[in-house]
N, C-alpha and C positions, 0 to 999 in steps of 0.2 A: 409243542411237544418238546420235553426236556432234552437236553444234550445228552443225558444217560441213556434215554430211550433211543435217541438217534443212533448212539454208539452201539447199543445192543442190537439194533436192526442191522447196522453195517457189518457187525461181527457175524451175525447169524447168515446174512447174505454171503459173506466171503467164505464162511464154512461150507455152505451149500454149493457155490461155485467151485471150491477146491475139491469138494468130494466127487463132484460130477466130473471135473477135469481129471481126477484120478481114476476115474471109470469104476467107482465104487457104488454100490447101492446103500440106503441107509441101514439095511439089515446086515450086509458085509461090514460096513464101518462099525456098526454096534458091536460085532463080534471080535472085531479087531482091537477096539478100545475097551472092551470088557464092560459094555454098557447094554441097556435094553433098546430096541429099535425106537419105541415110542420116545425115548429119552432124546434121541437123535433128532427125531421129528419136532420135539418141542424145543430144542435148542436151535434148529435150523428156522423155526417160525419166530424166534425171538422171544418166546414164552418162558424159557428157563435159562438162568445165568450160566455161565461157563466159569469154572474155576480155572486158575493159573495153570495148575498141573494138568488139567484137562485140555487146555489150549495148547500146551506144549506136546501133548500126545497127538492131538490132531494135526499140528503143523509138522511133526515128524511123519505121521502117516501119509499125509497129502504132498509132502516136499515143498512146502512154503515156510515162511519164516513166521514167528509168533508175532513179531511186530507188524507184519502185513494183515495177519488175522485180526489183530487187535485195532486195525483201523489205520496204520501208518501208511503213508503214500510213498511208494517206491520212487526214488529220485530218477533215476535213468534206466531205460530197458537194458537188458545185457544184450547186445547186437550178436553175440555168439551163441545165444540160447536156441537150441533147435526148435523149441515151440514157436518161436517168432516166425521162423521160416514156415511152418506148418500154418500158422494163422494167415500169413501172407498169401500162401497158395490157395487156401480156402476163400479169402476175400476176393481173389481173382476169379473164382467160379460164380460169385453173386452177380445179379443182375445190377445195373446202375442204380435203380431205385432202392434196392435192398442194401447197397453200400450207404446210400445217404441214410437210410434208417439205423443202420449199425453205428455210423458216426454220430447221429442224433443221440442214440441210446449212450455212447461214450460220453458225450457232452454233458448229457443229463447226470449220469454218475459222478463226472468230475465236478460239476455244480454242487451236487449234493454234498460231496466231500468237503467243498470249499465252505459251504454254510454251516456244516457241523464244526468246522474249526473256527469260523469267523464268529 
């Protein structure tokens, strides 16, 4: 698969994750960014390219950086981020085997990111 296709998939995945973390449905997002819901679906499926101005609108709406949506890796987590505390509390509620699965997923995502850049 071409690097461009991998980047499109990464952007689509980060847009979906960001929307979900923002607590928005595709329909709500579509209204807020003045698009049709099927357009949001196509973008999140990686079947439609996202223009730079659209990426900026999504970043603003979801409270994330354009760079992160575009595939940049964040250097270090902000230890003062209240979301980090929420994630830690939620991880503590998981069964040990589920924590292992989450860690495997994180490792797979990080590995895919390295392959895209490599």
